[in-house]
Residue frames as qw, qx, qy, qz and C-alpha x, y, z in Angstrom:
[[0.825, -0.141, -0.015, -0.548, 1.95, -84.55, 14.68],
 [0.810, 0.192, -0.553, 0.033, 4.10, -87.55, 14.25],
 [0.163, 0.333, -0.675, 0.638, 5.83, -86.77, 17.53],
 [0.584, -0.219, 0.322, -0.712, 2.40, -86.81, 19.35],
 [0.918, 0.067, -0.237, -0.311, 1.64, -90.24, 17.88],
 [0.585, 0.320, -0.658, 0.350, 5.07, -91.54, 18.88],
 [0.147, -0.306, 0.570, -0.748, 4.49, -90.28, 22.45],
 [0.749, -0.113, 0.113, -0.643, 1.03, -91.83, 22.52],
 [0.848, 0.171, -0.493, -0.089, 2.33, -95.25, 21.39],
 [0.362, 0.255, -0.716, 0.539, 4.86, -95.32, 24.36],
 [0.390, -0.182, 0.425, -0.796, 2.15, -94.15, 26.76],
 [0.833, 0.014, -0.193, -0.518, -0.25, -96.77, 25.44],
 [0.696, 0.161, -0.685, 0.142, 2.19, -99.53, 26.02],
 [0.061, 0.204, -0.677, 0.704, 2.52, -98.44, 29.67],
 [0.622, -0.083, 0.135, -0.767, -1.25, -98.29, 30.05],
 [0.861, 0.080, -0.380, -0.329, -1.76, -101.76, 28.59],
 [0.540, 0.230, -0.727, 0.357, 1.15, -103.35, 30.54],
 [0.006, 0.102, -0.628, 0.771, -0.17, -101.92, 33.74],
 [0.143, -0.533, -0.824, -0.132, -3.94, -102.40, 33.06],
 [0.105, -0.498, -0.362, 0.781, -4.57, -98.68, 33.63],
 [0.260, 0.709, 0.589, 0.289, -6.90, -96.19, 32.14],
 [0.211, -0.174, 0.001, 0.962, -7.11, -92.48, 31.27],
 [0.154, 0.821, 0.549, -0.009, -9.73, -89.77, 30.85],
 [0.408, 0.105, 0.159, 0.893, -9.00, -86.41, 29.14],
 [0.057, 0.900, 0.395, -0.174, -10.30, -82.91, 29.61],
 [0.498, -0.080, 0.233, 0.831, -8.65, -80.53, 27.19],
 [0.174, 0.842, 0.279, -0.428, -9.37, -77.02, 25.84],
 [0.220, 0.846, -0.231, -0.428, -6.96, -75.14, 23.59],
 [0.199, -0.313, 0.859, 0.353, -5.25, -78.25, 22.17],
 [0.575, 0.288, -0.208, -0.737, -8.71, -78.95, 20.59],
 [0.946, 0.018, 0.160, -0.282, -8.81, -82.62, 21.10],
 [0.541, 0.616, -0.571, 0.037, -5.22, -83.47, 19.96],
 [0.234, -0.431, 0.805, -0.335, -4.44, -85.24, 23.17],
 [0.763, 0.144, 0.505, -0.376, -7.38, -87.53, 22.74],
 [0.753, 0.593, -0.170, -0.229, -6.65, -87.93, 19.05],
 [0.232, 0.604, -0.753, 0.115, -3.06, -89.01, 19.75],
 [0.394, -0.223, 0.803, -0.387, -4.15, -91.47, 22.42],
 [0.767, 0.311, 0.421, -0.371, -6.95, -92.87, 20.23],
 [0.562, 0.652, -0.428, -0.277, -4.73, -93.23, 17.15],
 [0.050, -0.410, 0.908, -0.072, -2.99, -96.19, 18.78],
 [0.652, -0.067, -0.659, -0.369, -4.55, -99.54, 17.93],
 [0.564, -0.287, -0.732, 0.253, -6.18, -101.10, 21.04],
 [0.008, 0.333, -0.248, 0.910, -7.04, -97.73, 22.64],
 [0.648, -0.442, -0.269, -0.560, -10.24, -99.08, 23.96],
 [0.768, -0.186, -0.536, 0.298, -8.22, -100.98, 26.50],
 [0.450, -0.228, -0.346, 0.791, -7.07, -97.77, 28.24],
 [0.045, -0.116, -0.067, -0.990, -8.98, -94.69, 26.92],
 [0.050, 0.455, 0.815, -0.356, -12.22, -94.18, 28.84],
 [0.153, 0.826, 0.496, 0.220, -13.35, -90.89, 27.36],
 [0.356, -0.309, -0.072, 0.879, -12.87, -87.18, 27.42],
 [0.225, 0.852, 0.468, 0.061, -13.98, -83.90, 26.05],
 [0.363, 0.310, 0.031, 0.878, -12.93, -80.52, 24.75],
 [0.274, -0.739, -0.501, 0.356, -13.84, -78.22, 27.63],
 [0.381, 0.291, 0.199, 0.855, -13.74, -75.02, 25.59],
 [0.212, -0.542, -0.136, -0.802, -16.56, -72.97, 27.26],
 [0.286, -0.185, 0.635, -0.694, -18.13, -72.60, 30.69],
 [0.814, 0.064, 0.021, -0.577, -21.19, -74.47, 29.26],
 [0.776, 0.270, -0.569, -0.019, -19.00, -77.37, 28.25],
 [0.132, 0.336, -0.753, 0.550, -17.40, -77.37, 31.67],
 [0.525, -0.092, 0.471, -0.703, -20.79, -77.66, 33.31],
 [0.854, 0.200, -0.123, -0.464, -22.39, -80.07, 30.85],
 [0.763, 0.328, -0.555, 0.051, -19.43, -82.45, 30.41],
 [0.440, 0.200, -0.699, 0.527, -17.90, -82.30, 33.90],
 [0.474, -0.699, -0.531, -0.072, -20.75, -81.07, 36.04],
 [0.447, -0.132, -0.286, 0.837, -18.56, -78.22, 37.39],
 [0.042, -0.875, -0.476, -0.072, -20.53, -75.28, 38.69],
 [0.146, 0.830, -0.105, 0.527, -19.75, -71.59, 39.30],
 [0.631, -0.732, 0.198, -0.167, -19.18, -72.47, 42.94],
 [0.928, -0.085, 0.156, 0.329, -16.58, -75.08, 41.94],
 [0.570, 0.524, 0.054, 0.631, -14.82, -72.32, 39.97],
 [0.267, -0.957, -0.074, -0.087, -14.80, -69.79, 42.83],
 [0.416, -0.798, 0.353, 0.256, -11.41, -68.15, 43.04],
 [0.669, -0.061, 0.594, 0.442, -10.17, -69.97, 39.96],
 [0.333, 0.705, -0.210, -0.589, -9.23, -68.59, 36.54],
 [0.918, 0.357, 0.172, 0.021, -9.22, -70.54, 33.37],
 [0.668, 0.618, -0.222, 0.349, -5.88, -71.17, 31.81],
 [0.233, -0.742, 0.506, -0.372, -4.22, -71.48, 35.27],
 [0.295, 0.251, -0.906, 0.169, -2.53, -74.35, 37.03],
 [0.318, 0.043, 0.727, -0.607, -5.21, -74.57, 39.79],
 [0.703, 0.336, 0.023, -0.626, -7.89, -74.79, 37.04],
 [0.580, 0.393, -0.689, -0.188, -5.91, -77.52, 35.20],
 [0.011, 0.131, -0.917, 0.376, -5.65, -79.49, 38.47],
 [0.541, 0.193, 0.449, -0.684, -9.41, -79.14, 39.03],
 [0.695, 0.418, -0.323, -0.488, -10.02, -80.45, 35.48],
 [0.406, 0.340, -0.848, 0.025, -7.56, -83.40, 35.74],
 [0.134, -0.072, 0.831, -0.534, -8.97, -84.46, 39.09],
 [0.605, 0.261, 0.295, -0.692, -12.56, -84.08, 38.02],
 [0.695, 0.391, -0.450, -0.401, -12.24, -85.99, 34.70],
 [0.248, 0.293, -0.907, 0.173, -10.30, -88.71, 36.50],
 [0.283, 0.079, 0.754, -0.588, -12.98, -89.09, 39.20],
 [0.649, 0.329, 0.093, -0.680, -15.99, -88.86, 36.79],
 [0.729, 0.378, -0.495, -0.283, -14.60, -91.64, 34.60],
 [0.834, -0.452, 0.309, -0.068, -13.09, -93.66, 37.45],
 [0.731, 0.603, -0.271, 0.173, -9.85, -93.66, 35.58],
 [0.808, -0.277, -0.139, 0.501, -6.41, -94.53, 36.85],
 [0.387, -0.164, 0.112, 0.901, -5.20, -91.22, 35.29],
 [0.248, 0.881, 0.392, -0.091, -6.72, -87.89, 34.39],
 [0.472, -0.070, 0.219, 0.851, -5.06, -85.30, 32.10],
 [0.180, 0.873, 0.428, -0.148, -6.08, -81.82, 31.36],
 [0.443, 0.034, 0.229, 0.866, -5.00, -78.83, 29.37],
 [0.066, 0.901, 0.424, -0.065, -6.19, -75.21, 29.19],
 [0.474, -0.356, 0.168, 0.788, -4.72, -72.14, 27.56],
 [0.333, 0.809, 0.041, -0.482, -4.58, -69.60, 24.80],
 [0.782, 0.152, 0.486, 0.359, -3.65, -71.11, 21.42],
 [0.181, -0.362, 0.310, 0.860, -3.66, -67.89, 19.46],
 [0.605, 0.402, -0.056, 0.685, -3.34, -65.91, 17.42],
 [0.136, -0.662, 0.196, -0.710, -4.27, -63.56, 20.26],
 [0.082, 0.136, -0.825, 0.542, -4.40, -64.03, 23.96],
 [0.270, -0.502, -0.818, -0.072, -7.34, -64.85, 26.16],
 [0.255, -0.798, -0.256, -0.482, -9.71, -62.57, 28.13],
 [0.756, -0.615, -0.148, 0.166, -7.72, -63.24, 31.32],
 [0.065, -0.938, 0.325, 0.104, -4.54, -61.44, 30.10],
 [0.712, -0.285, 0.566, 0.302, -2.60, -64.46, 29.05],
 [0.209, 0.621, -0.502, -0.565, -0.68, -64.11, 25.78],
 [0.894, 0.323, -0.194, -0.242, -1.02, -66.49, 22.86],
 [0.620, 0.387, -0.641, 0.235, 1.09, -69.56, 23.54],
 [0.285, -0.369, 0.630, -0.621, 0.16, -69.73, 27.27],
 [0.768, -0.134, -0.539, -0.320, -0.94, -73.18, 28.44],
 [0.373, -0.417, 0.696, -0.449, -1.39, -74.92, 31.81],
 [0.779, 0.035, -0.557, -0.285, -1.83, -78.66, 31.96],
 [0.450, -0.469, 0.622, -0.437, -2.08, -81.26, 34.74],
 [0.601, 0.058, -0.788, -0.121, -1.85, -85.02, 35.29],
 [0.605, -0.422, 0.387, -0.554, -3.80, -86.63, 38.08],
 [0.676, 0.071, -0.733, -0.009, -2.89, -90.03, 39.35],
 [0.606, -0.430, -0.569, 0.353, -2.05, -90.89, 42.94],
 [0.222, -0.608, -0.160, 0.746, -0.92, -87.31, 43.16],
 [0.455, 0.814, 0.329, 0.148, -1.64, -84.38, 40.81],
 [0.463, -0.367, 0.203, 0.781, 1.05, -82.27, 39.11],
 [0.418, 0.855, 0.307, -0.008, 0.52, -79.20, 37.02],
 [0.517, -0.218, 0.257, 0.787, 2.82, -77.19, 34.79],
 [0.303, 0.857, 0.147, -0.391, 2.85, -74.08, 32.61],
 [0.633, 0.139, 0.466, 0.602, 4.15, -73.69, 29.07],
 [0.197, 0.861, 0.049, -0.466, 4.84, -70.41, 27.36],
 [0.758, 0.314, 0.403, 0.405, 5.65, -70.82, 23.67],
 [0.106, -0.641, 0.067, 0.757, 5.70, -67.10, 23.03],
 [0.118, 0.019, 0.719, 0.684, 4.18, -67.79, 19.59],
 [0.492, 0.281, 0.195, -0.801, 0.93, -66.64, 18.01],
 [0.406, 0.178, -0.769, -0.460, 0.80, -69.61, 15.54],
 [0.758, -0.185, 0.194, -0.595, -2.43, -71.34, 16.63],
 [0.944, 0.146, -0.258, -0.145, -1.72, -74.77, 15.10],
 [0.551, 0.369, -0.608, 0.437, 1.89, -75.01, 16.37],
 [0.268, -0.378, 0.517, -0.720, 0.68, -73.98, 19.84],
 [0.873, -0.099, -0.002, -0.477, -2.06, -76.63, 19.82],
 [0.878, 0.222, -0.409, 0.112, 0.49, -79.32, 18.94],
 [0.285, 0.422, -0.601, 0.616, 3.00, -78.02, 21.53],
 [0.547, -0.364, 0.328, -0.679, 0.29, -77.94, 24.23],
 [0.954, -0.020, -0.086, -0.286, -0.74, -81.51, 23.52],
 [0.751, 0.324, -0.481, 0.314, 2.89, -82.65, 23.42],
 [0.051, 0.476, -0.556, 0.680, 3.77, -81.06, 26.69],
 [0.735, -0.271, 0.243, -0.572, 0.72, -82.65, 28.42],
 [0.967, 0.107, -0.214, -0.084, 1.61, -86.03, 27.04],
 [0.505, 0.440, -0.555, 0.494, 5.26, -85.64, 28.10],
 [0.331, -0.423, 0.518, -0.666, 4.11, -84.81, 31.69],
 [0.912, -0.090, 0.063, -0.395, 1.80, -87.89, 31.60],
 [0.866, 0.294, -0.381, 0.137, 4.65, -90.11, 30.38],
 [0.204, 0.505, -0.584, 0.602, 7.06, -88.72, 33.02],
 [0.534, -0.347, 0.410, -0.653, 4.53, -89.28, 35.84],
 [0.963, 0.044, -0.085, -0.251, 3.74, -92.80, 34.66],
 [0.712, 0.392, -0.494, 0.308, 7.40, -93.71, 34.40],
 [0.065, 0.438, -0.589, 0.676, 8.04, -92.47, 37.97],
 [0.687, -0.281, 0.274, -0.612, 5.10, -94.31, 39.57]]
């Protein structure tokens, strides 16, 4: 967890220096992305909000995404992560949106993904998505790894923009 907080401190410094903001839509990381970003003193300068989008009901209620929006998409996929990142960014009028979706474990998900499968995306001027396969069934270790991978992608995208 300490590594997550270190990452968040570096990212927070970039947000503050650039006067930029972020919104978060996460799932199998269970709020760890938000927790890391919010653990930095002064987070209210850059953190606009977010949610744990763990169910279809949460997806609809928190992001206003409908079944039609999901047509042809499967949860825990890169295209779905892109949809979440773009949607949360737009809904909060944030500079950046970050999303994460996957199967933390100890078993896989109903879509055939094994435990340790995660897709995450960062939306800024452009949107980039990646997939992580930890090949572990340890739920907590996977959750931390998922949040860390998403924050790493955010930090890389911010550094290159």
